[in-house]
mmCIF file of the N, C-alpha and C atoms, coordinates in Angstrom:
data_MODEL
# 
_entry.id   MODEL 
# 
loop_
_atom_site.group_PDB 
_atom_site.id 
_atom_site.type_symbol 
_atom_site.label_atom_id 
_atom_site.label_alt_id 
_atom_site.label_comp_id 
_atom_site.label_asym_id 
_atom_site.label_entity_id 
_atom_site.label_seq_id 
_atom_site.pdbx_PDB_ins_code 
_atom_site.Cartn_x 
_atom_site.Cartn_y 
_atom_site.Cartn_z 
_atom_site.occupancy 
_atom_site.B_iso_or_equiv 
_atom_site.pdbx_formal_charge 
_atom_site.auth_seq_id 
_atom_site.auth_comp_id 
_atom_site.auth_asym_id 
_atom_site.auth_atom_id 
_atom_site.pdbx_PDB_model_num 
ATOM 1   N N  . MET A 1 1  ? 0.840  -1.181 0.000   1.00 0.00 ? 1  MET A N  1 
ATOM 2   C CA . MET A 1 1  ? 0.000  0.000  0.000   1.00 0.00 ? 1  MET A CA 1 
ATOM 3   C C  . MET A 1 1  ? 0.881  1.238  0.000   1.00 0.00 ? 1  MET A C  1 
ATOM 4   N N  . GLY A 1 2  ? 0.660  2.155  -0.924  1.00 0.00 ? 2  GLY A N  1 
ATOM 5   C CA . GLY A 1 2  ? 1.484  3.357  -1.041  1.00 0.00 ? 2  GLY A CA 1 
ATOM 6   C C  . GLY A 1 2  ? 0.981  4.485  -0.174  1.00 0.00 ? 2  GLY A C  1 
ATOM 7   N N  . ARG A 1 3  ? 1.774  5.497  -0.101  1.00 0.00 ? 3  ARG A N  1 
ATOM 8   C CA . ARG A 1 3  ? 1.392  6.687  0.657   1.00 0.00 ? 3  ARG A CA 1 
ATOM 9   C C  . ARG A 1 3  ? 0.490  7.572  -0.189  1.00 0.00 ? 3  ARG A C  1 
ATOM 10  N N  . GLY A 1 4  ? -0.283 8.389  0.481   1.00 0.00 ? 4  GLY A N  1 
ATOM 11  C CA . GLY A 1 4  ? -1.154 9.315  -0.231  1.00 0.00 ? 4  GLY A CA 1 
ATOM 12  C C  . GLY A 1 4  ? -0.352 10.468 -0.807  1.00 0.00 ? 4  GLY A C  1 
ATOM 13  N N  . LYS A 1 5  ? -0.897 11.118 -1.802  1.00 0.00 ? 5  LYS A N  1 
ATOM 14  C CA . LYS A 1 5  ? -0.231 12.245 -2.434  1.00 0.00 ? 5  LYS A CA 1 
ATOM 15  C C  . LYS A 1 5  ? -0.321 13.458 -1.509  1.00 0.00 ? 5  LYS A C  1 
ATOM 16  N N  . VAL A 1 6  ? 0.812  14.145 -1.322  1.00 0.00 ? 6  VAL A N  1 
ATOM 17  C CA . VAL A 1 6  ? 0.863  15.319 -0.467  1.00 0.00 ? 6  VAL A CA 1 
ATOM 18  C C  . VAL A 1 6  ? 0.517  16.546 -1.291  1.00 0.00 ? 6  VAL A C  1 
ATOM 19  N N  . GLN A 1 7  ? -0.438 17.322 -0.804  1.00 0.00 ? 7  GLN A N  1 
ATOM 20  C CA . GLN A 1 7  ? -0.798 18.554 -1.491  1.00 0.00 ? 7  GLN A CA 1 
ATOM 21  C C  . GLN A 1 7  ? 0.277  19.596 -1.195  1.00 0.00 ? 7  GLN A C  1 
ATOM 22  N N  . LEU A 1 8  ? 0.886  20.140 -2.239  1.00 0.00 ? 8  LEU A N  1 
ATOM 23  C CA . LEU A 1 8  ? 1.966  21.093 -2.058  1.00 0.00 ? 8  LEU A CA 1 
ATOM 24  C C  . LEU A 1 8  ? 1.412  22.500 -1.840  1.00 0.00 ? 8  LEU A C  1 
ATOM 25  N N  . LYS A 1 9  ? 1.427  22.909 -0.612  1.00 0.00 ? 9  LYS A N  1 
ATOM 26  C CA . LYS A 1 9  ? 1.056  24.262 -0.232  1.00 0.00 ? 9  LYS A CA 1 
ATOM 27  C C  . LYS A 1 9  ? 1.789  24.585 1.057   1.00 0.00 ? 9  LYS A C  1 
ATOM 28  N N  . ARG A 1 10 ? 1.920  25.835 1.350   1.00 0.00 ? 10 ARG A N  1 
ATOM 29  C CA . ARG A 1 10 ? 2.648  26.281 2.536   1.00 0.00 ? 10 ARG A CA 1 
ATOM 30  C C  . ARG A 1 10 ? 1.976  25.743 3.794   1.00 0.00 ? 10 ARG A C  1 
ATOM 31  N N  . ILE A 1 11 ? 2.780  25.233 4.712   1.00 0.00 ? 11 ILE A N  1 
ATOM 32  C CA . ILE A 1 11 ? 2.268  24.755 5.998   1.00 0.00 ? 11 ILE A CA 1 
ATOM 33  C C  . ILE A 1 11 ? 2.127  25.976 6.901   1.00 0.00 ? 11 ILE A C  1 
ATOM 34  N N  . GLU A 1 12 ? 0.934  26.238 7.336   1.00 0.00 ? 12 GLU A N  1 
ATOM 35  C CA . GLU A 1 12 ? 0.659  27.459 8.109   1.00 0.00 ? 12 GLU A CA 1 
ATOM 36  C C  . GLU A 1 12 ? 1.173  27.378 9.544   1.00 0.00 ? 12 GLU A C  1 
ATOM 37  N N  . ASP A 1 13 ? 1.057  26.213 10.177  1.00 0.00 ? 13 ASP A N  1 
ATOM 38  C CA . ASP A 1 13 ? 1.505  26.063 11.561  1.00 0.00 ? 13 ASP A CA 1 
ATOM 39  C C  . ASP A 1 13 ? 3.028  26.086 11.603  1.00 0.00 ? 13 ASP A C  1 
ATOM 40  N N  . LYS A 1 14 ? 3.594  27.043 12.340  1.00 0.00 ? 14 LYS A N  1 
ATOM 41  C CA . LYS A 1 14 ? 5.045  27.252 12.363  1.00 0.00 ? 14 LYS A CA 1 
ATOM 42  C C  . LYS A 1 14 ? 5.800  26.024 12.880  1.00 0.00 ? 14 LYS A C  1 
ATOM 43  N N  . THR A 1 15 ? 5.292  25.383 13.911  1.00 0.00 ? 15 THR A N  1 
ATOM 44  C CA . THR A 1 15 ? 5.961  24.213 14.476  1.00 0.00 ? 15 THR A CA 1 
ATOM 45  C C  . THR A 1 15 ? 5.949  23.047 13.494  1.00 0.00 ? 15 THR A C  1 
ATOM 46  N N  . SER A 1 16 ? 4.817  22.790 12.883  1.00 0.00 ? 16 SER A N  1 
ATOM 47  C CA . SER A 1 16 ? 4.719  21.716 11.891  1.00 0.00 ? 16 SER A CA 1 
ATOM 48  C C  . SER A 1 16 ? 5.621  21.994 10.690  1.00 0.00 ? 16 SER A C  1 
ATOM 49  N N  . ARG A 1 17 ? 5.685  23.265 10.295  1.00 0.00 ? 17 ARG A N  1 
ATOM 50  C CA . ARG A 1 17 ? 6.530  23.645 9.162   1.00 0.00 ? 17 ARG A CA 1 
ATOM 51  C C  . ARG A 1 17 ? 8.000  23.377 9.472   1.00 0.00 ? 17 ARG A C  1 
ATOM 52  N N  . GLN A 1 18 ? 8.444  23.693 10.702  1.00 0.00 ? 18 GLN A N  1 
ATOM 53  C CA . GLN A 1 18 ? 9.836  23.481 11.094  1.00 0.00 ? 18 GLN A CA 1 
ATOM 54  C C  . GLN A 1 18 ? 10.155 21.998 11.178  1.00 0.00 ? 18 GLN A C  1 
ATOM 55  N N  . VAL A 1 19 ? 9.244  21.203 11.706  1.00 0.00 ? 19 VAL A N  1 
ATOM 56  C CA . VAL A 1 19 ? 9.445  19.752 11.789  1.00 0.00 ? 19 VAL A CA 1 
ATOM 57  C C  . VAL A 1 19 ? 9.559  19.161 10.387  1.00 0.00 ? 19 VAL A C  1 
ATOM 58  N N  . THR A 1 20 ? 8.665  19.570 9.488   1.00 0.00 ? 20 THR A N  1 
ATOM 59  C CA . THR A 1 20 ? 8.689  19.087 8.111   1.00 0.00 ? 20 THR A CA 1 
ATOM 60  C C  . THR A 1 20 ? 9.991  19.490 7.422   1.00 0.00 ? 20 THR A C  1 
ATOM 61  N N  . PHE A 1 21 ? 10.432 20.732 7.634   1.00 0.00 ? 21 PHE A N  1 
ATOM 62  C CA . PHE A 1 21 ? 11.686 21.203 7.050   1.00 0.00 ? 21 PHE A CA 1 
ATOM 63  C C  . PHE A 1 21 ? 12.849 20.341 7.513   1.00 0.00 ? 21 PHE A C  1 
ATOM 64  N N  . SER A 1 22 ? 12.926 20.100 8.806   1.00 0.00 ? 22 SER A N  1 
ATOM 65  C CA . SER A 1 22 ? 14.039 19.313 9.355   1.00 0.00 ? 22 SER A CA 1 
ATOM 66  C C  . SER A 1 22 ? 14.065 17.896 8.805   1.00 0.00 ? 22 SER A C  1 
ATOM 67  N N  . LYS A 1 23 ? 12.900 17.258 8.762   1.00 0.00 ? 23 LYS A N  1 
ATOM 68  C CA . LYS A 1 23 ? 12.829 15.886 8.268   1.00 0.00 ? 23 LYS A CA 1 
ATOM 69  C C  . LYS A 1 23 ? 13.169 15.809 6.778   1.00 0.00 ? 23 LYS A C  1 
ATOM 70  N N  . ARG A 1 24 ? 12.604 16.698 5.981   1.00 0.00 ? 24 ARG A N  1 
ATOM 71  C CA . ARG A 1 24 ? 12.855 16.664 4.537   1.00 0.00 ? 24 ARG A CA 1 
ATOM 72  C C  . ARG A 1 24 ? 14.282 17.076 4.205   1.00 0.00 ? 24 ARG A C  1 
ATOM 73  N N  . LYS A 1 25 ? 14.844 17.991 4.971   1.00 0.00 ? 25 LYS A N  1 
ATOM 74  C CA . LYS A 1 25 ? 16.238 18.397 4.773   1.00 0.00 ? 25 LYS A CA 1 
ATOM 75  C C  . LYS A 1 25 ? 17.153 17.206 5.012   1.00 0.00 ? 25 LYS A C  1 
ATOM 76  N N  . GLY A 1 26 ? 16.907 16.482 6.068   1.00 0.00 ? 26 GLY A N  1 
ATOM 77  C CA . GLY A 1 26 ? 17.710 15.290 6.361   1.00 0.00 ? 26 GLY A CA 1 
ATOM 78  C C  . GLY A 1 26 ? 17.587 14.239 5.275   1.00 0.00 ? 26 GLY A C  1 
ATOM 79  N N  . GLY A 1 27 ? 16.365 14.027 4.789   1.00 0.00 ? 27 GLY A N  1 
ATOM 80  C CA . GLY A 1 27 ? 16.147 13.053 3.726   1.00 0.00 ? 27 GLY A CA 1 
ATOM 81  C C  . GLY A 1 27 ? 16.812 13.464 2.431   1.00 0.00 ? 27 GLY A C  1 
ATOM 82  N N  . LEU A 1 28 ? 16.771 14.752 2.126   1.00 0.00 ? 28 LEU A N  1 
ATOM 83  C CA . LEU A 1 28 ? 17.395 15.259 0.906   1.00 0.00 ? 28 LEU A CA 1 
ATOM 84  C C  . LEU A 1 28 ? 18.914 15.123 0.972   1.00 0.00 ? 28 LEU A C  1 
ATOM 85  N N  . MET A 1 29 ? 19.492 15.397 2.119   1.00 0.00 ? 29 MET A N  1 
ATOM 86  C CA . MET A 1 29 ? 20.938 15.244 2.282   1.00 0.00 ? 29 MET A CA 1 
ATOM 87  C C  . MET A 1 29 ? 21.342 13.778 2.182   1.00 0.00 ? 29 MET A C  1 
ATOM 88  N N  . LYS A 1 30 ? 20.531 12.898 2.738   1.00 0.00 ? 30 LYS A N  1 
ATOM 89  C CA . LYS A 1 30 ? 20.816 11.471 2.639   1.00 0.00 ? 30 LYS A CA 1 
ATOM 90  C C  . LYS A 1 30 ? 20.786 11.016 1.183   1.00 0.00 ? 30 LYS A C  1 
ATOM 91  N N  . LYS A 1 31 ? 19.788 11.463 0.433   1.00 0.00 ? 31 LYS A N  1 
ATOM 92  C CA . LYS A 1 31 ? 19.687 11.103 -0.986  1.00 0.00 ? 31 LYS A CA 1 
ATOM 93  C C  . LYS A 1 31 ? 20.876 11.645 -1.779  1.00 0.00 ? 31 LYS A C  1 
ATOM 94  N N  . ALA A 1 32 ? 21.310 12.861 -1.478  1.00 0.00 ? 32 ALA A N  1 
ATOM 95  C CA . ALA A 1 32 ? 22.462 13.441 -2.178  1.00 0.00 ? 32 ALA A CA 1 
ATOM 96  C C  . ALA A 1 32 ? 23.716 12.615 -1.905  1.00 0.00 ? 32 ALA A C  1 
ATOM 97  N N  . ARG A 1 33 ? 23.911 12.213 -0.654  1.00 0.00 ? 33 ARG A N  1 
ATOM 98  C CA . ARG A 1 33 ? 25.066 11.388 -0.285  1.00 0.00 ? 33 ARG A CA 1 
ATOM 99  C C  . ARG A 1 33 ? 25.010 10.045 -0.997  1.00 0.00 ? 33 ARG A C  1 
ATOM 100 N N  . GLU A 1 34 ? 23.830 9.420  -1.019  1.00 0.00 ? 34 GLU A N  1 
ATOM 101 C CA . GLU A 1 34 ? 23.668 8.128  -1.687  1.00 0.00 ? 34 GLU A CA 1 
ATOM 102 C C  . GLU A 1 34 ? 23.931 8.247  -3.188  1.00 0.00 ? 34 GLU A C  1 
ATOM 103 N N  . LEU A 1 35 ? 23.439 9.307  -3.809  1.00 0.00 ? 35 LEU A N  1 
ATOM 104 C CA . LEU A 1 35 ? 23.654 9.519  -5.240  1.00 0.00 ? 35 LEU A CA 1 
ATOM 105 C C  . LEU A 1 35 ? 25.142 9.631  -5.550  1.00 0.00 ? 35 LEU A C  1 
ATOM 106 N N  . GLY A 1 36 ? 25.862 10.355 -4.710  1.00 0.00 ? 36 GLY A N  1 
ATOM 107 C CA . GLY A 1 36 ? 27.298 10.506 -4.900  1.00 0.00 ? 36 GLY A CA 1 
ATOM 108 C C  . GLY A 1 36 ? 28.042 9.188  -4.808  1.00 0.00 ? 36 GLY A C  1 
ATOM 109 N N  . VAL A 1 37 ? 27.657 8.367  -3.842  1.00 0.00 ? 37 VAL A N  1 
ATOM 110 C CA . VAL A 1 37 ? 28.334 7.087  -3.642  1.00 0.00 ? 37 VAL A CA 1 
ATOM 111 C C  . VAL A 1 37 ? 27.936 6.071  -4.716  1.00 0.00 ? 37 VAL A C  1 
ATOM 112 N N  . LEU A 1 38 ? 26.655 5.901  -4.951  1.00 0.00 ? 38 LEU A N  1 
ATOM 113 C CA . LEU A 1 38 ? 26.185 4.878  -5.879  1.00 0.00 ? 38 LEU A CA 1 
ATOM 114 C C  . LEU A 1 38 ? 26.560 5.147  -7.321  1.00 0.00 ? 38 LEU A C  1 
ATOM 115 N N  . CYS A 1 39 ? 26.528 6.409  -7.722  1.00 0.00 ? 39 CYS A N  1 
ATOM 116 C CA . CYS A 1 39 ? 26.770 6.747  -9.131  1.00 0.00 ? 39 CYS A CA 1 
ATOM 117 C C  . CYS A 1 39 ? 28.151 7.327  -9.362  1.00 0.00 ? 39 CYS A C  1 
ATOM 118 N N  . ASP A 1 40 ? 28.963 7.420  -8.316  1.00 0.00 ? 40 ASP A N  1 
ATOM 119 C CA . ASP A 1 40 ? 30.316 7.953  -8.411  1.00 0.00 ? 40 ASP A CA 1 
ATOM 120 C C  . ASP A 1 40 ? 30.325 9.306  -9.107  1.00 0.00 ? 40 ASP A C  1 
ATOM 121 N N  . VAL A 1 41 ? 29.507 10.218 -8.597  1.00 0.00 ? 41 VAL A N  1 
ATOM 122 C CA . VAL A 1 41 ? 29.431 11.575 -9.133  1.00 0.00 ? 41 VAL A CA 1 
ATOM 123 C C  . VAL A 1 41 ? 29.668 12.562 -7.995  1.00 0.00 ? 41 VAL A C  1 
ATOM 124 N N  . GLU A 1 42 ? 30.010 13.783 -8.371  1.00 0.00 ? 42 GLU A N  1 
ATOM 125 C CA . GLU A 1 42 ? 30.154 14.835 -7.373  1.00 0.00 ? 42 GLU A CA 1 
ATOM 126 C C  . GLU A 1 42 ? 28.802 15.515 -7.193  1.00 0.00 ? 42 GLU A C  1 
ATOM 127 N N  . VAL A 1 43 ? 28.380 15.618 -5.961  1.00 0.00 ? 43 VAL A N  1 
ATOM 128 C CA . VAL A 1 43 ? 27.078 16.197 -5.647  1.00 0.00 ? 43 VAL A CA 1 
ATOM 129 C C  . VAL A 1 43 ? 27.281 17.352 -4.686  1.00 0.00 ? 43 VAL A C  1 
ATOM 130 N N  . ALA A 1 44 ? 26.580 18.447 -4.924  1.00 0.00 ? 44 ALA A N  1 
ATOM 131 C CA . ALA A 1 44 ? 26.611 19.593 -4.012  1.00 0.00 ? 44 ALA A CA 1 
ATOM 132 C C  . ALA A 1 44 ? 25.181 20.034 -3.759  1.00 0.00 ? 44 ALA A C  1 
ATOM 133 N N  . LEU A 1 45 ? 24.869 20.282 -2.509  1.00 0.00 ? 45 LEU A N  1 
ATOM 134 C CA . LEU A 1 45 ? 23.522 20.670 -2.113  1.00 0.00 ? 45 LEU A CA 1 
ATOM 135 C C  . LEU A 1 45 ? 23.628 21.844 -1.150  1.00 0.00 ? 45 LEU A C  1 
ATOM 136 N N  . MET A 1 46 ? 22.895 22.899 -1.442  1.00 0.00 ? 46 MET A N  1 
ATOM 137 C CA . MET A 1 46 ? 22.838 24.065 -0.559  1.00 0.00 ? 46 MET A CA 1 
ATOM 138 C C  . MET A 1 46 ? 21.376 24.349 -0.244  1.00 0.00 ? 46 MET A C  1 
ATOM 139 N N  . ILE A 1 47 ? 21.070 24.483 1.038   1.00 0.00 ? 47 ILE A N  1 
ATOM 140 C CA . ILE A 1 47 ? 19.709 24.779 1.474   1.00 0.00 ? 47 ILE A CA 1 
ATOM 141 C C  . ILE A 1 47 ? 19.774 26.000 2.390   1.00 0.00 ? 47 ILE A C  1 
ATOM 142 N N  . PHE A 1 48 ? 18.963 26.998 2.075   1.00 0.00 ? 48 PHE A N  1 
ATOM 143 C CA . PHE A 1 48 ? 18.863 28.183 2.921   1.00 0.00 ? 48 PHE A CA 1 
ATOM 144 C C  . PHE A 1 48 ? 17.511 28.146 3.626   1.00 0.00 ? 48 PHE A C  1 
ATOM 145 N N  . SER A 1 49 ? 17.526 28.204 4.951   1.00 0.00 ? 49 SER A N  1 
ATOM 146 C CA . SER A 1 49 ? 16.273 28.208 5.699   1.00 0.00 ? 49 SER A CA 1 
ATOM 147 C C  . SER A 1 49 ? 15.634 29.586 5.628   1.00 0.00 ? 49 SER A C  1 
ATOM 148 N N  . ASP A 1 50 ? 14.402 29.689 6.110   1.00 0.00 ? 50 ASP A N  1 
ATOM 149 C CA . ASP A 1 50 ? 13.714 30.977 6.094   1.00 0.00 ? 50 ASP A CA 1 
ATOM 150 C C  . ASP A 1 50 ? 14.365 31.973 7.042   1.00 0.00 ? 50 ASP A C  1 
ATOM 151 N N  . GLN A 1 51 ? 15.204 31.487 7.962   1.00 0.00 ? 51 GLN A N  1 
ATOM 152 C CA . GLN A 1 51 ? 15.917 32.364 8.886   1.00 0.00 ? 51 GLN A CA 1 
ATOM 153 C C  . GLN A 1 51 ? 17.315 32.696 8.385   1.00 0.00 ? 51 GLN A C  1 
ATOM 154 N N  . GLY A 1 52 ? 17.639 32.239 7.168   1.00 0.00 ? 52 GLY A N  1 
ATOM 155 C CA . GLY A 1 52 ? 18.917 32.574 6.560   1.00 0.00 ? 52 GLY A CA 1 
ATOM 156 C C  . GLY A 1 52 ? 20.051 31.630 6.880   1.00 0.00 ? 52 GLY A C  1 
ATOM 157 N N  . ARG A 1 53 ? 19.765 30.531 7.564   1.00 0.00 ? 53 ARG A N  1 
ATOM 158 C CA . ARG A 1 53 ? 20.812 29.560 7.854   1.00 0.00 ? 53 ARG A CA 1 
ATOM 159 C C  . ARG A 1 53 ? 21.134 28.757 6.606   1.00 0.00 ? 53 ARG A C  1 
ATOM 160 N N  . LEU A 1 54 ? 22.413 28.432 6.456   1.00 0.00 ? 54 LEU A N  1 
ATOM 161 C CA . LEU A 1 54 ? 22.874 27.656 5.316   1.00 0.00 ? 54 LEU A CA 1 
ATOM 162 C C  . LEU A 1 54 ? 23.162 26.232 5.764   1.00 0.00 ? 54 LEU A C  1 
ATOM 163 N N  . TYR A 1 55 ? 22.593 25.272 5.065   1.00 0.00 ? 55 TYR A N  1 
ATOM 164 C CA . TYR A 1 55 ? 22.883 23.854 5.273   1.00 0.00 ? 55 TYR A CA 1 
ATOM 165 C C  . TYR A 1 55 ? 23.464 23.362 3.958   1.00 0.00 ? 55 TYR A C  1 
ATOM 166 N N  . GLU A 1 56 ? 24.589 22.690 4.026   1.00 0.00 ? 56 GLU A N  1 
ATOM 167 C CA . GLU A 1 56 ? 25.222 22.275 2.785   1.00 0.00 ? 56 GLU A CA 1 
ATOM 168 C C  . GLU A 1 56 ? 25.779 20.869 2.885   1.00 0.00 ? 56 GLU A C  1 
ATOM 169 N N  . PHE A 1 57 ? 25.848 20.229 1.736   1.00 0.00 ? 57 PHE A N  1 
ATOM 170 C CA . PHE A 1 57 ? 26.496 18.926 1.588   1.00 0.00 ? 57 PHE A CA 1 
ATOM 171 C C  . PHE A 1 57 ? 27.258 18.962 0.281   1.00 0.00 ? 57 PHE A C  1 
ATOM 172 N N  . SER A 1 58 ? 28.461 18.442 0.303   1.00 0.00 ? 58 SER A N  1 
ATOM 173 C CA . SER A 1 58 ? 29.240 18.355 -0.921  1.00 0.00 ? 58 SER A CA 1 
ATOM 174 C C  . SER A 1 58 ? 30.062 17.082 -0.879  1.00 0.00 ? 58 SER A C  1 
ATOM 175 N N  . SER A 1 59 ? 30.027 16.319 -1.962  1.00 0.00 ? 59 SER A N  1 
ATOM 176 C CA . SER A 1 59 ? 30.827 15.107 -2.033  1.00 0.00 ? 59 SER A CA 1 
ATOM 177 C C  . SER A 1 59 ? 32.265 15.441 -2.414  1.00 0.00 ? 59 SER A C  1 
ATOM 178 N N  . ALA A 1 60 ? 32.496 16.671 -2.864  1.00 0.00 ? 60 ALA A N  1 
ATOM 179 C CA . ALA A 1 60 ? 33.849 17.131 -3.185  1.00 0.00 ? 60 ALA A CA 1 
ATOM 180 C C  . ALA A 1 60 ? 34.255 18.170 -2.144  1.00 0.00 ? 60 ALA A C  1 
ATOM 181 N N  . GLU A 1 61 ? 35.459 18.660 -2.260  1.00 0.00 ? 61 GLU A N  1 
ATOM 182 C CA . GLU A 1 61 ? 35.894 19.695 -1.332  1.00 0.00 ? 61 GLU A CA 1 
ATOM 183 C C  . GLU A 1 61 ? 35.068 20.958 -1.520  1.00 0.00 ? 61 GLU A C  1 
ATOM 184 N N  . ARG A 1 62 ? 34.786 21.635 -0.442  1.00 0.00 ? 62 ARG A N  1 
ATOM 185 C CA . ARG A 1 62 ? 33.925 22.817 -0.479  1.00 0.00 ? 62 ARG A CA 1 
ATOM 186 C C  . ARG A 1 62 ? 34.489 23.896 -1.390  1.00 0.00 ? 62 ARG A C  1 
ATOM 187 N N  . LEU A 1 63 ? 35.773 24.163 -1.323  1.00 0.00 ? 63 LEU A N  1 
ATOM 188 C CA . LEU A 1 63 ? 36.358 25.212 -2.140  1.00 0.00 ? 63 LEU A CA 1 
ATOM 189 C C  . LEU A 1 63 ? 36.212 24.896 -3.621  1.00 0.00 ? 63 LEU A C  1 
ATOM 190 N N  . ALA A 1 64 ? 36.432 23.638 -3.981  1.00 0.00 ? 64 ALA A N  1 
ATOM 191 C CA . ALA A 1 64 ? 36.290 23.246 -5.385  1.00 0.00 ? 64 ALA A CA 1 
ATOM 192 C C  . ALA A 1 64 ? 34.846 23.425 -5.836  1.00 0.00 ? 64 ALA A C  1 
ATOM 193 N N  . PHE A 1 65 ? 33.894 23.142 -4.965  1.00 0.00 ? 65 PHE A N  1 
ATOM 194 C CA . PHE A 1 65 ? 32.476 23.321 -5.297  1.00 0.00 ? 65 PHE A CA 1 
ATOM 195 C C  . PHE A 1 65 ? 32.159 24.787 -5.560  1.00 0.00 ? 65 PHE A C  1 
ATOM 196 N N  . LEU A 1 66 ? 32.649 25.664 -4.706  1.00 0.00 ? 66 LEU A N  1 
ATOM 197 C CA . LEU A 1 66 ? 32.375 27.085 -4.883  1.00 0.00 ? 66 LEU A CA 1 
ATOM 198 C C  . LEU A 1 66 ? 33.015 27.618 -6.158  1.00 0.00 ? 66 LEU A C  1 
ATOM 199 N N  . GLU A 1 67 ? 34.217 27.172 -6.459  1.00 0.00 ? 67 GLU A N  1 
ATOM 200 C CA . GLU A 1 67 ? 34.867 27.590 -7.700  1.00 0.00 ? 67 GLU A CA 1 
ATOM 201 C C  . GLU A 1 67 ? 34.090 27.090 -8.908  1.00 0.00 ? 67 GLU A C  1 
ATOM 202 N N  . LEU A 1 68 ? 33.614 25.861 -8.841  1.00 0.00 ? 68 LEU A N  1 
ATOM 203 C CA . LEU A 1 68 ? 32.862 25.272 -9.944  1.00 0.00 ? 68 LEU A CA 1 
ATOM 204 C C  . LEU A 1 68 ? 31.577 26.052 -10.185 1.00 0.00 ? 68 LEU A C  1 
ATOM 205 N N  . SER A 1 69 ? 30.876 26.436 -9.130  1.00 0.00 ? 69 SER A N  1 
ATOM 206 C CA . SER A 1 69 ? 29.606 27.150 -9.296  1.00 0.00 ? 69 SER A CA 1 
ATOM 207 C C  . SER A 1 69 ? 29.798 28.514 -9.941  1.00 0.00 ? 69 SER A C  1 
ATOM 208 N N  . HIS A 1 70 ? 30.973 29.105 -9.804  1.00 0.00 ? 70 HIS A N  1 
ATOM 209 C CA . HIS A 1 70 ? 31.235 30.407 -10.417 1.00 0.00 ? 70 HIS A CA 1 
ATOM 210 C C  . HIS A 1 70 ? 31.756 30.289 -11.845 1.00 0.00 ? 70 HIS A C  1 
ATOM 211 N N  . THR A 1 71 ? 32.185 29.097 -12.250 1.00 0.00 ? 71 THR A N  1 
ATOM 212 C CA . THR A 1 71 ? 32.743 28.938 -13.590 1.00 0.00 ? 71 THR A CA 1 
ATOM 213 C C  . THR A 1 71 ? 31.770 28.291 -14.565 1.00 0.00 ? 71 THR A C  1 
ATOM 214 N N  . LEU A 1 72 ? 30.559 27.966 -14.119 1.00 0.00 ? 72 LEU A N  1 
ATOM 215 C CA . LEU A 1 72 ? 29.589 27.349 -15.013 1.00 0.00 ? 72 LEU A CA 1 
ATOM 216 C C  . LEU A 1 72 ? 29.140 28.349 -16.068 1.00 0.00 ? 72 LEU A C  1 
ATOM 217 N N  . PRO A 1 73 ? 28.928 27.880 -17.288 1.00 0.00 ? 73 PRO A N  1 
ATOM 218 C CA . PRO A 1 73 ? 28.422 28.793 -18.317 1.00 0.00 ? 73 PRO A CA 1 
ATOM 219 C C  . PRO A 1 73 ? 27.017 29.262 -17.963 1.00 0.00 ? 73 PRO A C  1 
ATOM 220 N N  . PRO A 1 74 ? 26.594 30.426 -18.463 1.00 0.00 ? 74 PRO A N  1 
ATOM 221 C CA . PRO A 1 74 ? 25.276 30.980 -18.118 1.00 0.00 ? 74 PRO A CA 1 
ATOM 222 C C  . PRO A 1 74 ? 24.118 30.027 -18.367 1.00 0.00 ? 74 PRO A C  1 
ATOM 223 N N  . SER A 1 75 ? 24.187 29.200 -19.395 1.00 0.00 ? 75 SER A N  1 
ATOM 224 C CA . SER A 1 75 ? 23.078 28.293 -19.690 1.00 0.00 ? 75 SER A CA 1 
ATOM 225 C C  . SER A 1 75 ? 22.930 27.225 -18.616 1.00 0.00 ? 75 SER A C  1 
ATOM 226 N N  . SER A 1 76 ? 24.002 26.912 -17.880 1.00 0.00 ? 76 SER A N  1 
ATOM 227 C CA . SER A 1 76 ? 23.939 25.907 -16.828 1.00 0.00 ? 76 SER A CA 1 
ATOM 228 C C  . SER A 1 76 ? 23.288 26.441 -15.572 1.00 0.00 ? 76 SER A C  1 
ATOM 229 N N  . ASN A 1 77 ? 23.211 27.761 -15.432 1.00 0.00 ? 77 ASN A N  1 
ATOM 230 C CA . ASN A 1 77 ? 22.631 28.354 -14.238 1.00 0.00 ? 77 ASN A CA 1 
ATOM 231 C C  . ASN A 1 77 ? 21.117 28.489 -14.310 1.00 0.00 ? 77 ASN A C  1 
ATOM 232 N N  . LYS A 1 78 ? 20.532 28.205 -15.473 1.00 0.00 ? 78 LYS A N  1 
ATOM 233 C CA . LYS A 1 78 ? 19.082 28.301 -15.616 1.00 0.00 ? 78 LYS A CA 1 
ATOM 234 C C  . LYS A 1 78 ? 18.410 27.163 -14.850 1.00 0.00 ? 78 LYS A C  1 
ATOM 235 N N  . LYS A 1 79 ? 17.235 27.424 -14.349 1.00 0.00 ? 79 LYS A N  1 
ATOM 236 C CA . LYS A 1 79 ? 16.475 26.390 -13.644 1.00 0.00 ? 79 LYS A CA 1 
ATOM 237 C C  . LYS A 1 79 ? 16.051 25.323 -14.649 1.00 0.00 ? 79 LYS A C  1 
ATOM 238 N N  . GLN A 1 80 ? 16.175 24.066 -14.214 1.00 0.00 ? 80 GLN A N  1 
ATOM 239 C CA . GLN A 1 80 ? 15.759 22.980 -15.081 1.00 0.00 ? 80 GLN A CA 1 
ATOM 240 C C  . GLN A 1 80 ? 14.258 22.745 -14.916 1.00 0.00 ? 80 GLN A C  1 
ATOM 241 N N  . LYS A 1 81 ? 13.609 22.394 -15.987 1.00 0.00 ? 81 LYS A N  1 
ATOM 242 C CA . LYS A 1 81 ? 12.182 22.103 -15.941 1.00 0.00 ? 81 LYS A CA 1 
ATOM 243 C C  . LYS A 1 81 ? 11.983 20.755 -15.282 1.00 0.00 ? 81 LYS A C  1 
ATOM 244 N N  . VAL A 1 82 ? 11.110 20.692 -14.295 1.00 0.00 ? 82 VAL A N  1 
ATOM 245 C CA . VAL A 1 82 ? 10.842 19.457 -13.573 1.00 0.00 ? 82 VAL A CA 1 
ATOM 246 C C  . VAL A 1 82 ? 9.626  18.791 -14.200 1.00 0.00 ? 82 VAL A C  1 
ATOM 247 N N  . LEU A 1 83 ? 9.789  17.542 -14.575 1.00 0.00 ? 83 LEU A N  1 
ATOM 248 C CA . LEU A 1 83 ? 8.686  16.791 -15.154 1.00 0.00 ? 83 LEU A CA 1 
ATOM 249 C C  . LEU A 1 83 ? 8.036  15.951 -14.069 1.00 0.00 ? 83 LEU A C  1 
ATOM 250 N N  . SER A 1 84 ? 6.722  15.967 -13.995 1.00 0.00 ? 84 SER A N  1 
ATOM 251 C CA . SER A 1 84 ? 6.026  15.161 -12.978 1.00 0.00 ? 84 SER A CA 1 
ATOM 252 C C  . SER A 1 84 ? 5.085  14.184 -13.619 1.00 0.00 ? 84 SER A C  1 
# 
């Protein structure tokens, strides 16, 4: 039996929103780490909270990641279309 579909809208209750953020942030970081290991690729993830805190994961050295993000061609910086 699968899970129900989650309606994507802002969570109004501040406590529930923070709990959801923490859980999903952890899951996203775990997936990024797994992707790096299983597919032997370099993965970088940056998450900014609503309070301005930075959470990051990088399978490569942090400095190399920052240099790479500044050297990407302009077309690589465009948002990718997500297919659902």
